[in-house]
Backbone and ligand atoms as CSV (ligand in chain L), in Angstrom:
chain,resi,resn,atom,element,x,y,z
A,1,MET,N,N,99.641,109.302,101.158
A,1,MET,CA,C,100.352,110.269,102.005
A,1,MET,C,C,101.861,110.040,101.931
A,2,MET,N,N,102.582,111.132,102.036
A,2,MET,CA,C,104.044,111.057,101.962
A,2,MET,C,C,104.592,110.476,103.266
A,3,PRO,N,N,105.371,109.385,103.196
A,3,PRO,CA,C,105.935,108.830,104.429
A,3,PRO,C,C,106.971,109.777,105.035
A,4,ALA,N,N,107.220,109.586,106.324
A,4,ALA,CA,C,108.240,110.372,107.009
A,4,ALA,C,C,109.612,109.902,106.540
A,5,LYS,N,N,110.589,110.754,106.743
A,5,LYS,CA,C,111.976,110.429,106.348
A,5,LYS,C,C,112.417,109.112,106.982
A,6,GLU,N,N,112.104,108.916,108.276
A,6,GLU,CA,C,112.541,107.711,108.991
A,6,GLU,C,C,111.926,106.453,108.375
A,7,GLN,N,N,110.693,106.566,107.913
A,7,GLN,CA,C,110.034,105.407,107.293
A,7,GLN,C,C,110.730,105.042,105.985
A,8,ILE,N,N,111.040,106.043,105.195
A,8,ILE,CA,C,111.723,105.779,103.914
A,8,ILE,C,C,113.116,105.217,104.168
A,9,GLU,N,N,113.787,105.698,105.202
A,9,GLU,CA,C,115.121,105.174,105.535
A,9,GLU,C,C,115.048,103.687,105.878
A,10,GLN,N,N,114.011,103.323,106.599
A,10,GLN,CA,C,113.826,101.910,106.967
A,10,GLN,C,C,113.566,101.063,105.717
A,11,ILE,N,N,112.777,101.603,104.807
A,11,ILE,CA,C,112.461,100.897,103.554
A,11,ILE,C,C,113.725,100.759,102.715
A,12,ILE,N,N,114.542,101.794,102.671
A,12,ILE,CA,C,115.813,101.738,101.931
A,12,ILE,C,C,116.685,100.599,102.472
A,13,LYS,N,N,116.745,100.474,103.793
A,13,LYS,CA,C,117.546,99.411,104.427
A,13,LYS,C,C,117.066,98.033,103.958
A,14,GLU,N,N,115.758,97.844,103.925
A,14,GLU,CA,C,115.228,96.548,103.513
A,14,GLU,C,C,115.431,96.306,102.014
A,15,LEU,N,N,115.283,97.361,101.223
A,15,LEU,CA,C,115.510,97.217,99.779
A,15,LEU,C,C,116.978,96.891,99.503
A,16,GLN,N,N,117.871,97.412,100.313
A,16,GLN,CA,C,119.305,97.112,100.143
A,16,GLN,C,C,119.558,95.613,100.252
A,17,GLN,N,N,118.857,94.975,101.177
A,17,GLN,CA,C,119.026,93.528,101.339
A,17,GLN,C,C,118.504,92.783,100.119
A,18,ILE,N,N,117.334,93.205,99.641
A,18,ILE,CA,C,116.741,92.533,98.483
A,18,ILE,C,C,117.630,92.718,97.259
A,19,MET,N,N,118.163,93.930,97.094
A,19,MET,CA,C,118.983,94.234,95.906
A,19,MET,C,C,120.445,93.824,96.086
A,20,ARG,N,N,120.770,93.338,97.273
A,20,ARG,CA,C,122.153,92.930,97.587
A,20,ARG,C,C,123.148,94.071,97.399
A,21,ILE,N,N,122.773,95.206,97.956
A,21,ILE,CA,C,123.702,96.339,97.935
A,21,ILE,C,C,123.911,96.852,99.368
A,22,CYS,N,N,124.009,95.882,100.292
A,22,CYS,CA,C,124.218,96.228,101.708
A,22,CYS,C,C,125.633,96.770,101.950
A,23,ASP,N,N,126.518,96.581,100.984
A,23,ASP,CA,C,127.885,97.090,101.148
A,23,ASP,C,C,127.968,98.589,100.841
A,24,TRP,N,N,126.827,99.225,100.615
A,24,TRP,CA,C,126.784,100.673,100.408
A,24,TRP,C,C,126.181,101.349,101.632
A,25,ASP,N,N,126.744,102.499,101.997
A,25,ASP,CA,C,126.092,103.357,102.990
A,25,ASP,C,C,125.240,104.345,102.218
A,26,ILE,N,N,123.941,104.272,102.446
A,26,ILE,CA,C,123.029,105.137,101.685
A,26,ILE,C,C,122.393,106.144,102.642
A,27,GLU,N,N,122.598,107.401,102.309
A,27,GLU,CA,C,122.023,108.473,103.117
A,27,GLU,C,C,120.842,109.064,102.346
A,28,LEU,N,N,119.786,109.362,103.063
A,28,LEU,CA,C,118.625,109.983,102.427
A,28,LEU,C,C,118.592,111.465,102.788
A,29,ASN,N,N,118.625,112.278,101.765
A,29,ASN,CA,C,118.487,113.727,101.942
A,29,ASN,C,C,117.053,114.090,101.583
A,30,TYR,N,N,116.277,114.416,102.572
A,30,TYR,CA,C,114.828,114.628,102.407
A,30,TYR,C,C,114.604,116.131,102.225
A,31,LEU,N,N,114.369,116.569,100.994
A,31,LEU,CA,C,114.428,118.000,100.679
A,31,LEU,C,C,113.091,118.579,100.224
A,32,SER,N,N,112.882,119.831,100.553
A,32,SER,CA,C,111.726,120.564,100.020
A,32,SER,C,C,112.040,120.912,98.557
A,33,ALA,N,N,111.044,121.404,97.849
A,33,ALA,CA,C,111.249,121.758,96.432
A,33,ALA,C,C,112.304,122.859,96.300
A,34,VAL,N,N,112.286,123.812,97.208
A,34,VAL,CA,C,113.255,124.919,97.161
A,34,VAL,C,C,114.672,124.402,97.420
A,35,GLU,N,N,114.801,123.541,98.431
A,35,GLU,CA,C,116.122,122.970,98.751
A,35,GLU,C,C,116.655,122.138,97.572
A,36,MET,N,N,115.754,121.392,96.942
A,36,MET,CA,C,116.150,120.555,95.803
A,36,MET,C,C,116.629,121.426,94.650
A,37,TYR,N,N,115.906,122.495,94.406
A,37,TYR,CA,C,116.275,123.406,93.327
A,37,TYR,C,C,117.645,124.037,93.597
A,38,LYS,N,N,117.876,124.428,94.851
A,38,LYS,CA,C,119.176,125.017,95.202
A,38,LYS,C,C,120.303,124.023,94.958
A,39,LYS,N,N,120.012,122.751,95.215
A,39,LYS,CA,C,121.038,121.714,95.084
A,39,LYS,C,C,121.339,121.367,93.629
A,40,THR,N,N,120.290,121.350,92.786
A,40,THR,CA,C,120.469,120.828,91.423
A,40,THR,C,C,120.405,121.920,90.363
A,41,ASP,N,N,119.867,123.088,90.716
A,41,ASP,CA,C,119.692,124.161,89.755
A,41,ASP,C,C,118.750,123.736,88.622
A,42,ASP,N,N,117.858,122.807,88.919
A,42,ASP,CA,C,116.945,122.292,87.893
A,42,ASP,C,C,115.589,122.053,88.553
A,43,ILE,N,N,114.560,122.742,88.045
A,43,ILE,CA,C,113.241,122.609,88.688
A,43,ILE,C,C,112.584,121.263,88.391
A,44,HIS,N,N,113.123,120.507,87.419
A,44,HIS,CA,C,112.480,119.245,87.043
A,44,HIS,C,C,113.008,118.047,87.827
A,45,THR,N,N,114.113,118.224,88.514
A,45,THR,CA,C,114.690,117.084,89.241
A,45,THR,C,C,113.882,116.801,90.499
A,46,ILE,N,N,113.352,115.591,90.590
A,46,ILE,CA,C,112.577,115.215,91.773
A,46,ILE,C,C,113.405,114.339,92.714
A,47,ALA,N,N,114.488,113.777,92.182
A,47,ALA,CA,C,115.418,112.974,92.987
A,47,ALA,C,C,116.674,112.738,92.171
A,48,ASN,N,N,117.774,112.556,92.873
A,48,ASN,CA,C,118.975,112.077,92.206
A,48,ASN,C,C,119.820,111.309,93.213
A,49,CYS,N,N,120.887,110.725,92.714
A,49,CYS,CA,C,121.700,109.885,93.585
A,49,CYS,C,C,123.166,110.210,93.328
A,50,VAL,N,N,123.826,110.716,94.352
A,50,VAL,CA,C,125.239,111.068,94.233
A,50,VAL,C,C,126.042,109.947,94.883
A,51,ARG,N,N,127.029,109.429,94.151
A,51,ARG,CA,C,127.752,108.261,94.661
A,51,ARG,C,C,129.257,108.482,94.700
A,52,SER,N,N,129.856,107.893,95.726
A,52,SER,CA,C,131.304,107.805,95.780
A,52,SER,C,C,131.655,106.321,95.675
A,53,ARG,N,N,132.099,105.957,94.480
A,53,ARG,CA,C,132.373,104.548,94.191
A,53,ARG,C,C,133.451,103.985,95.123
A,54,ALA,N,N,134.490,104.776,95.343
A,54,ALA,CA,C,135.624,104.306,96.140
A,54,ALA,C,C,135.209,103.959,97.571
A,55,HIS,N,N,134.291,104.728,98.125
A,55,HIS,CA,C,133.900,104.526,99.521
A,55,HIS,C,C,132.550,103.822,99.680
A,56,HIS,N,N,131.923,103.527,98.554
A,56,HIS,CA,C,130.581,102.942,98.585
A,56,HIS,C,C,129.631,103.754,99.443
A,57,LEU,N,N,129.686,105.065,99.215
A,57,LEU,CA,C,128.771,105.982,99.885
A,57,LEU,C,C,127.819,106.550,98.832
A,58,ALA,N,N,126.550,106.603,99.163
A,58,ALA,CA,C,125.592,107.188,98.229
A,58,ALA,C,C,124.649,108.106,98.993
A,59,THR,N,N,124.315,109.200,98.362
A,59,THR,CA,C,123.305,110.099,98.935
A,59,THR,C,C,122.163,110.215,97.945
A,60,ILE,N,N,120.980,109.855,98.411
A,60,ILE,CA,C,119.793,110.047,97.578
A,60,ILE,C,C,119.179,111.387,97.967
A,61,ASN,N,N,119.211,112.321,97.047
A,61,ASN,CA,C,118.516,113.596,97.247
A,61,ASN,C,C,117.094,113.400,96.771
A,62,PHE,N,N,116.166,113.601,97.672
A,62,PHE,CA,C,114.771,113.244,97.405
A,62,PHE,C,C,113.859,114.416,97.768
A,63,CYS,N,N,113.129,114.908,96.785
A,63,CYS,CA,C,112.219,116.039,97.025
A,63,CYS,C,C,110.864,115.502,97.454
A,64,TYR,N,N,110.561,115.619,98.754
A,64,TYR,CA,C,109.290,115.057,99.249
A,64,TYR,C,C,108.076,115.798,98.698
A,65,GLU,N,N,108.246,117.066,98.356
A,65,GLU,CA,C,107.094,117.822,97.827
A,65,GLU,C,C,106.727,117.362,96.418
A,66,ALA,N,N,107.741,117.035,95.620
A,66,ALA,CA,C,107.469,116.627,94.234
A,66,ALA,C,C,107.067,115.162,94.138
A,67,ASN,N,N,107.293,114.390,95.201
A,67,ASN,CA,C,107.054,112.949,95.136
A,67,ASN,C,C,105.794,112.500,95.860
A,68,LYS,N,N,104.952,113.471,96.229
A,68,LYS,CA,C,103.680,113.085,96.846
A,68,LYS,C,C,102.930,112.190,95.872
A,69,THR,N,N,102.347,111.123,96.404
A,69,THR,CA,C,101.684,110.146,95.543
A,69,THR,C,C,100.716,110.845,94.593
A,70,GLY,N,N,100.794,110.458,93.339
A,70,GLY,CA,C,99.876,111.021,92.360
A,70,GLY,C,C,100.491,112.126,91.529
A,71,GLU,N,N,101.491,112.799,92.080
A,71,GLU,CA,C,102.075,113.911,91.340
A,71,GLU,C,C,103.147,113.446,90.369
A,72,VAL,N,N,103.730,112.308,90.679
A,72,VAL,CA,C,104.794,111.774,89.820
A,72,VAL,C,C,104.364,110.367,89.434
A,73,VAL,N,N,104.599,110.002,88.188
A,73,VAL,CA,C,104.222,108.649,87.749
A,73,VAL,C,C,104.939,107.631,88.626
A,74,GLY,N,N,104.162,106.752,89.224
A,74,GLY,CA,C,104.758,105.712,90.061
A,74,GLY,C,C,104.877,106.117,91.516
A,75,GLY,N,N,104.853,107.408,91.799
A,75,GLY,CA,C,104.888,107.861,93.187
A,75,GLY,C,C,106.267,107.747,93.828
A,76,TRP,N,N,106.303,108.064,95.105
A,76,TRP,CA,C,107.573,108.137,95.847
A,76,TRP,C,C,108.318,106.810,95.881
A,77,TYR,N,N,107.567,105.699,95.958
A,77,TYR,CA,C,108.214,104.383,96.068
A,77,TYR,C,C,109.011,104.078,94.799
A,78,ASN,N,N,108.389,104.343,93.655
A,78,ASN,CA,C,109.081,104.136,92.392
A,78,ASN,C,C,110.326,105.020,92.304
A,79,THR,N,N,110.226,106.241,92.804
A,79,THR,CA,C,111.379,107.154,92.776
A,79,THR,C,C,112.529,106.597,93.602
A,80,ILE,N,N,112.225,106.100,94.804
A,80,ILE,CA,C,113.278,105.547,95.665
A,80,ILE,C,C,113.901,104.305,95.009
A,81,VAL,N,N,113.047,103.434,94.480
A,81,VAL,CA,C,113.554,102.220,93.822
A,81,VAL,C,C,114.447,102.613,92.641
A,82,HIS,N,N,113.991,103.594,91.884
A,82,HIS,CA,C,114.762,104.075,90.725
A,82,HIS,C,C,116.161,104.529,91.164
A,83,GLU,N,N,116.222,105.362,92.192
A,83,GLU,CA,C,117.534,105.869,92.632
A,83,GLU,C,C,118.404,104.724,93.163
A,84,MET,N,N,117.766,103.732,93.776
A,84,MET,CA,C,118.537,102.605,94.287
A,84,MET,C,C,119.078,101.726,93.160
A,85,PHE,N,N,118.369,101.696,92.046
A,85,PHE,CA,C,118.910,100.952,90.902
A,85,PHE,C,C,120.132,101.648,90.311
A,86,HIS,N,N,120.235,102.961,90.507
A,86,HIS,CA,C,121.467,103.638,90.084
A,86,HIS,C,C,122.650,103.089,90.886
A,87,ILE,N,N,122.415,102.813,92.163
A,87,ILE,CA,C,123.480,102.236,92.996
A,87,ILE,C,C,123.739,100.789,92.570
A,88,PHE,N,N,122.650,100.090,92.310
A,88,PHE,CA,C,122.733,98.685,91.908
A,88,PHE,C,C,123.619,98.501,90.673
A,89,ILE,N,N,123.472,99.405,89.699
A,89,ILE,CA,C,124.239,99.248,88.449
A,89,ILE,C,C,125.531,100.066,88.457
A,90,ASP,N,N,125.939,100.523,89.637
A,90,ASP,CA,C,127.086,101.437,89.702
A,90,ASP,C,C,128.339,100.865,89.018
A,91,GLY,N,N,128.651,99.603,89.284
A,91,GLY,CA,C,129.831,98.990,88.694
A,91,GLY,C,C,129.714,98.907,87.185
A,92,PHE,N,N,128.540,98.488,86.710
A,92,PHE,CA,C,128.273,98.411,85.280
A,92,PHE,C,C,128.365,99.801,84.654
A,93,ASP,N,N,127.784,100.754,85.363
A,93,ASP,CA,C,127.757,102.146,84.914
A,93,ASP,C,C,129.179,102.657,84.691
A,94,TYR,N,N,130.026,102.359,85.634
A,94,TYR,CA,C,131.430,102.796,85.570
A,94,TYR,C,C,132.109,102.204,84.340
A,95,ALA,N,N,131.937,100.893,84.149
A,95,ALA,CA,C,132.557,100.215,83.013
A,95,ALA,C,C,132.005,100.762,81.700
A,96,ALA,N,N,130.695,100.971,81.634
A,96,ALA,CA,C,130.071,101.452,80.403
A,96,ALA,C,C,130.530,102.870,80.068
A,97,ASN,N,N,130.713,103.679,81.098
A,97,ASN,CA,C,131.174,105.044,80.875
A,97,ASN,C,C,132.565,105.078,80.254
A,98,LEU,N,N,133.366,104.056,80.542
A,98,LEU,CA,C,134.704,103.991,79.954
A,98,LEU,C,C,134.623,103.645,78.463
A,99,GLU,N,N,133.570,102.906,78.099
A,99,GLU,CA,C,133.417,102.439,76.721
A,99,GLU,C,C,132.728,103.450,75.815
A,100,PHE,N,N,131.760,104.180,76.413
A,100,PHE,CA,C,130.918,105.054,75.589
A,100,PHE,C,C,131.123,106.506,75.960
A,101,ASP,N,N,130.799,107.350,75.026
A,101,ASP,CA,C,130.671,108.761,75.322
A,101,ASP,C,C,129.447,108.896,76.236
A,102,HIS,N,N,129.599,109.578,77.374
A,102,HIS,CA,C,128.543,109.627,78.367
A,102,HIS,C,C,127.195,110.086,77.774
A,103,GLY,N,N,127.276,111.044,76.870
A,103,GLY,CA,C,126.042,111.555,76.243
A,103,GLY,C,C,125.272,110.485,75.503
A,104,ASP,N,N,126.005,109.558,74.862
A,104,ASP,CA,C,125.344,108.494,74.093
A,104,ASP,C,C,124.702,107.469,75.014
A,105,TYR,N,N,125.269,107.364,76.166
A,105,TYR,CA,C,124.924,106.247,77.036
A,105,TYR,C,C,123.883,106.613,78.088
A,106,SER,N,N,123.839,107.884,78.509
A,106,SER,CA,C,123.005,108.214,79.672
A,106,SER,C,C,121.503,108.072,79.406
A,107,LEU,N,N,121.058,108.352,78.185
A,107,LEU,CA,C,119.618,108.202,77.900
A,107,LEU,C,C,119.152,106.747,77.947
A,108,PRO,N,N,119.814,105.845,77.191
A,108,PRO,CA,C,119.394,104.439,77.322
A,108,PRO,C,C,119.555,103.899,78.729
A,109,LYS,N,N,120.530,104.404,79.466
A,109,LYS,CA,C,120.695,103.965,80.861
A,109,LYS,C,C,119.474,104.367,81.686
A,110,GLU,N,N,119.029,105.642,81.549
A,110,GLU,CA,C,117.852,106.086,82.297
A,110,GLU,C,C,116.630,105.258,81.932
A,111,ARG,N,N,116.528,104.948,80.646
A,111,ARG,CA,C,115.391,104.136,80.194
A,111,ARG,C,C,115.403,102.759,80.827
A,112,LEU,N,N,116.578,102.166,80.850
A,112,LEU,CA,C,116.732,100.844,81.460
A,112,LEU,C,C,116.335,100.906,82.933
A,113,ILE,N,N,116.809,101.929,83.633
A,113,ILE,CA,C,116.505,102.031,85.059
A,113,ILE,C,C,115.018,102.279,85.276
A,114,CYS,N,N,114.413,103.098,84.429
A,114,CYS,CA,C,112.955,103.300,84.529
A,114,CYS,C,C,112.221,101.975,84.366
A,115,ASP,N,N,112.630,101.197,83.371
A,115,ASP,CA,C,111.951,99.925,83.108
A,115,ASP,C,C,112.134,98.930,84.252
A,116,ILE,N,N,113.384,98.782,84.729
A,116,ILE,CA,C,113.563,97.792,85.793
A,116,ILE,C,C,112.930,98.265,87.094
A,117,SER,N,N,112.887,99.571,87.328
A,117,SER,CA,C,112.237,100.082,88.543
A,117,SER,C,C,110.748,99.765,88.522
A,118,ARG,N,N,110.115,100.042,87.378
A,118,ARG,CA,C,108.673,99.771,87.277
A,118,ARG,C,C,108.396,98.286,87.453
A,119,MET,N,N,109.268,97.450,86.855
A,119,MET,CA,C,109.087,96.009,86.988
A,119,MET,C,C,109.230,95.610,88.462
A,120,PHE,N,N,110.239,96.122,89.109
A,120,PHE,CA,C,110.472,95.810,90.518
A,120,PHE,C,C,109.264,96.224,91.359
A,121,VAL,N,N,108.784,97.463,91.127
A,121,VAL,CA,C,107.674,97.987,91.923
A,121,VAL,C,C,106.417,97.137,91.726
A,122,SER,N,N,106.211,96.600,90.497
A,122,SER,CA,C,105.009,95.772,90.324
A,122,SER,C,C,105.205,94.377,90.913
A,123,LEU,N,N,106.440,93.879,90.918
A,123,LEU,CA,C,106.690,92.568,91.525
A,123,LEU,C,C,106.767,92.633,93.041
A,124,TYR,N,N,107.240,93.755,93.526
A,124,TYR,CA,C,107.417,93.920,94.969
A,124,TYR,C,C,106.775,95.246,95.381
A,125,PRO,N,N,105.423,95.269,95.428
A,125,PRO,CA,C,104.719,96.537,95.649
A,125,PRO,C,C,104.966,97.125,97.032
A,126,VAL,N,N,104.625,98.379,97.142
A,126,VAL,CA,C,104.857,99.130,98.382
A,126,VAL,C,C,104.087,98.538,99.558
A,127,SER,N,N,103.043,97.740,99.271
A,127,SER,CA,C,102.275,97.106,100.355
A,127,SER,C,C,103.152,96.180,101.204
A,128,ASN,N,N,104.298,95.755,100.669
A,128,ASN,CA,C,105.238,94.955,101.469
A,128,ASN,C,C,105.775,95.729,102.672
A,129,PHE,N,N,105.619,97.028,102.655
A,129,PHE,CA,C,106.144,97.858,103.736
A,129,PHE,C,C,105.041,98.433,104.618
A,130,ASP,N,N,103.861,97.831,104.546
A,130,ASP,CA,C,102.738,98.336,105.351
A,130,ASP,C,C,103.076,98.422,106.830
A,131,ARG,N,N,103.871,97.425,107.311
A,131,ARG,CA,C,104.170,97.441,108.749
A,131,ARG,C,C,105.049,98.637,109.119
A,132,ILE,N,N,105.774,99.197,108.135
A,132,ILE,CA,C,106.558,100.405,108.401
A,132,ILE,C,C,105.691,101.641,108.197
A,133,LEU,N,N,104.882,101.593,107.135
A,133,LEU,CA,C,104.122,102.785,106.743
A,133,LEU,C,C,102.828,102.966,107.535
A,134,LYS,N,N,102.259,101.846,107.999
A,134,LYS,CA,C,101.001,101.956,108.765
A,134,LYS,C,C,101.180,101.284,110.113
A,135,PRO,N,N,101.959,101.902,110.972
A,135,PRO,CA,C,102.164,101.282,112.290
A,135,PRO,C,C,100.853,101.224,113.072
A,136,GLU,N,N,100.812,100.313,114.049
A,136,GLU,CA,C,99.632,100.178,114.907
A,136,GLU,C,C,99.254,101.549,115.472
A,137,PRO,N,N,97.968,101.847,115.520
A,137,PRO,CA,C,97.592,103.145,116.095
A,137,PRO,C,C,98.037,103.237,117.555
A,138,PHE,N,N,98.440,104.410,117.932
A,138,PHE,CA,C,98.935,104.635,119.287
A,138,PHE,C,C,97.755,104.634,120.254
A,139,THR,N,N,97.804,103.764,121.245
A,139,THR,CA,C,96.698,103.720,122.204
A,139,THR,C,C,97.231,103.918,123.626
A,140,VAL,N,N,96.397,104.530,124.429
A,140,VAL,CA,C,96.748,104.763,125.826
A,140,VAL,C,C,95.663,104.109,126.673
A,141,SER,N,N,96.067,103.360,127.686
A,141,SER,CA,C,95.074,102.684,128.533
A,141,SER,C,C,94.363,103.693,129.425
A,142,ASN,N,N,93.159,103.321,129.846
A,142,ASN,CA,C,92.384,104.184,130.756
A,142,ASN,C,C,93.143,104.423,132.052
A,143,GLU,N,N,93.865,103.375,132.475
A,143,GLU,CA,C,94.637,103.475,133.709
A,143,GLU,C,C,95.680,104.592,133.608
A,144,THR,N,N,96.355,104.641,132.470
A,144,THR,CA,C,97.381,105.671,132.249
A,144,THR,C,C,96.742,107.064,132.251
A,145,ILE,N,N,95.571,107.163,131.600
A,145,ILE,CA,C,94.881,108.460,131.555
A,145,ILE,C,C,94.479,108.870,132.971
A,146,ASP,N,N,93.940,107.911,133.753
A,146,ASP,CA,C,93.532,108.214,135.135
A,146,ASP,C,C,94.706,108.732,135.960
A,147,LYS,N,N,95.835,108.029,135.826
A,147,LYS,CA,C,97.031,108.420,136.580
A,147,LYS,C,C,97.466,109.836,136.223
A,148,ALA,N,N,97.479,110.113,134.891
A,148,ALA,CA,C,97.911,111.435,134.427
A,148,ALA,C,C,96.971,112.533,134.935
A,149,CYS,N,N,95.678,112.224,134.946
A,149,CYS,CA,C,94.690,113.202,135.427
A,149,CYS,C,C,94.875,113.474,136.917
A,150,LYS,N,N,95.074,112.385,137.687
A,150,LYS,CA,C,95.267,112.546,139.125
A,150,LYS,C,C,96.503,113.412,139.410
A,151,LYS,N,N,97.576,113.145,138.616
A,151,LYS,CA,C,98.820,113.892,138.783
A,151,LYS,C,C,98.571,115.385,138.563
A,152,GLN,N,N,97.691,115.676,137.601
A,152,GLN,CA,C,97.382,117.076,137.274
A,152,GLN,C,C,96.348,117.664,138.236
A,153,GLY,N,N,95.764,116.794,139.057
A,153,GLY,CA,C,94.729,117.257,139.975
A,153,GLY,C,C,93.390,117.450,139.289
A,154,TRP,N,N,93.193,116.786,138.128
A,154,TRP,CA,C,91.922,116.889,137.407
A,154,TRP,C,C,90.987,115.790,137.864
A,155,ASN,N,N,89.741,116.107,137.919
A,155,ASN,CA,C,88.736,115.097,138.247
A,155,ASN,C,C,87.766,114.990,137.093
A,156,LEU,N,N,87.789,113.834,136.426
A,156,LEU,CA,C,86.960,113.691,135.213
A,156,LEU,C,C,85.679,112.913,135.485
A,157,GLU,N,N,85.299,112.725,136.754
A,157,GLU,CA,C,84.105,111.940,137.069
A,157,GLU,C,C,82.852,112.610,136.472
L,1,ZN,ZN,ZN,117.760,108.006,86.927
């Protein structure tokens, strides 16, 4: 099941610590397929990451409809990790862009990020976030139910 935006935001915060990129403000833009298409003009984009190097601000545009588990190789977790590795290599990316023609460099860069993301996901699987993704079921005591019923004037005897 697709996690809620708030759950993914919490996971991003924890991944930032692991990846040592806490000096970035990362915003999650949780978009439908239509919203994503309007933003990128490309029906194949399932996520991207827009960065402001000077301010260490990053926005991950994430299409929740395209990232439902099973529809994309690796699922939503791999997608988030992938976009976060773009932030991770931002400094390297900047330096490399000065050295290479962007066209020559962007394909091997994507390949590298795909490989390290998959490696990361297998070393640090999504089950590490079970406490965020599978919170304790919400329970209400009988006492609370009784009180609420009395307040409503209901008699459930
Ligand atoms: Zn990428």
